[in-house]
C-alpha positions in Angstrom: -8.4 -14.9 8.3 -7.0 -15.8 11.6 -5.2 -18.9 13.0 -3.7 -19.1 16.5 -0.8 -21.7 16.4 -0.5 -23.0 19.6 2.2 -25.6 20.6 2.4 -26.8 24.5 5.8 -28.4 25.5 5.8 -32.3 25.9 7.1 -33.5 28.8 10.9 -33.5 29.1 11.1 -31.7 25.7 13.6 -29.4 24.8 13.2 -25.6 23.9 15.1 -26.2 20.4 12.5 -29.3 19.5 9.4 -27.1 20.8 10.4 -24.4 18.4 11.0 -26.8 15.6 7.3 -28.4 16.2 5.9 -24.8 16.1 8.0 -23.8 12.8 6.3 -26.9 11.3 3.1 -26.1 12.5 3.0 -22.5 10.9 4.5 -23.8 7.8 1.8 -26.3 7.6 -1.1 -23.7 8.3 0.1 -21.1 5.7 0.0 -18.4 8.0 3.3 -16.7 6.8 2.2 -17.2 3.1 -1.4 -15.6 3.9 0.5 -12.8 5.8 3.2 -11.8 3.2 0.4 -11.9 0.3 -1.8 -9.4 2.1 1.5 -7.0 3.4 1.3 -4.5 0.8 -2.1 -4.4 -0.2 -4.1 -0.9 0.1 -7.7 -0.6 0.4 -9.8 0.3 -2.4 -10.5 4.1 -2.3 -14.5 5.2 -1.5 -16.5 6.8 -4.1 -16.1 9.6 -2.5 -12.5 10.0 -2.3 -12.2 9.2 -6.1 -14.5 11.9 -6.8 -12.6 14.2 -4.7 -9.3 13.2 -6.5 -10.8 13.8 -9.9 -12.2 16.8 -9.4 -8.4 18.1 -8.3 -7.2 16.7 -11.2 -9.6 18.3 -13.4 -9.1 21.8 -11.4 -5.5 21.5 -12.0 -5.9 21.1 -15.6 -8.1 24.1 -16.1 -5.6 25.6 -13.8 -2.6 25.1 -16.4 -4.9 26.2 -19.5 -5.8 29.2 -18.0 -1.9 30.0 -16.8 -0.8 28.8 -20.5 -3.4 31.2 -22.5 -2.2 34.3 -20.2 1.3 33.3 -21.1 2.9 32.8 -17.4 3.7 29.1 -18.2 6.9 28.8 -19.7 6.5 24.4 -20.5 5.0 22.0 -19.6 7.4 19.1 -17.3 5.8 15.5 -17.0 8.1 15.2 -13.9 7.7 18.3 -12.1 4.4 19.7 -13.3 4.7 23.2 -14.9 7.2 26.4 -14.6 5.8 29.7 -13.9 7.6 32.7 -15.1 8.4 35.5 -13.1 
């Protein structure tokens, strides 16, 4: 949705009133409202990307379980992952 707002100077109109008319036209077309609404939206991830992330998560869980069984992991921390014994 791209809307161009075009305002031309009328005769002896000063620049302040030209800016005022432009601002009014922008408000009426709701361009800024739309831009601010869409500003931080991200694209939905593709099926391939979601699978890749899921596989990475599964592999990480399996690796943690393996290290835990071997006794190489001290504790599971939610904030920083897991700590490995040295």
